[in-house]
C-alpha positions as CSV (number, residue, x, y, z in Angstrom):
1,M,31.0,132.7,83.7
2,S,28.7,135.6,84.5
3,T,29.7,139.2,84.5
4,P,28.5,141.8,87.0
5,T,26.1,143.1,84.3
6,G,24.5,139.7,84.1
7,E,26.1,138.7,80.7
8,V,26.7,134.9,80.5
9,Y,29.7,133.4,78.7
10,R,30.0,129.7,78.3
11,V,32.9,127.5,77.3
12,D,32.5,123.8,76.6
13,W,35.0,121.2,75.6
14,L,34.0,119.2,72.5
15,P,34.6,115.5,73.6
16,G,36.9,113.6,71.3
17,T,38.6,116.8,70.1
18,D,41.1,119.4,71.3
19,L,38.5,122.1,70.6
20,L,36.6,124.5,72.9
21,L,33.2,125.8,72.0
22,G,32.5,129.3,73.3
23,T,29.1,130.8,73.4
24,C,28.8,134.6,74.0
25,H,26.0,136.3,75.8
26,C,24.7,137.5,72.4
27,G,24.4,133.9,71.2
28,A,27.4,134.0,68.9
29,E,29.6,130.8,68.9
30,H,33.3,130.3,68.2
31,T,35.7,127.3,68.4
32,A,39.3,127.4,69.3
33,Q,42.0,125.1,70.7
34,D,43.6,127.8,72.9
35,P,41.7,129.0,76.0
36,V,43.4,132.4,75.8
37,E,42.2,132.9,72.2
38,M,38.7,131.9,73.3
39,W,38.5,134.4,76.1
40,E,40.0,137.2,73.9
41,W,37.3,136.4,71.3
42,M,34.5,136.5,74.0
43,L,35.7,139.7,75.7
44,G,36.4,141.4,72.3
45,H,32.6,141.9,71.7
46,P,31.3,142.8,69.2
47,E,34.4,142.4,67.0
48,G,34.2,139.0,65.3
49,H,30.7,138.2,66.7
50,R,27.8,137.1,64.5
51,P,24.8,136.2,66.7
52,R,22.9,133.1,65.6
53,G,20.0,133.8,63.3
54,K,21.1,137.3,62.4
55,T,23.1,138.6,59.4
56,P,25.6,141.4,59.7
């Protein structure tokens, strides 16, 4: 999904599991079973986000 500001959000299903892998526009990743939980995490930026390669 892309937002009007050009931010890209991606949700992939992990084959063989009941898990979704979400990747935020900042590069942070999160897994969840519930699609609603996934979107709340993605749209709740920056709360709970830790971009790859960066420390808080």
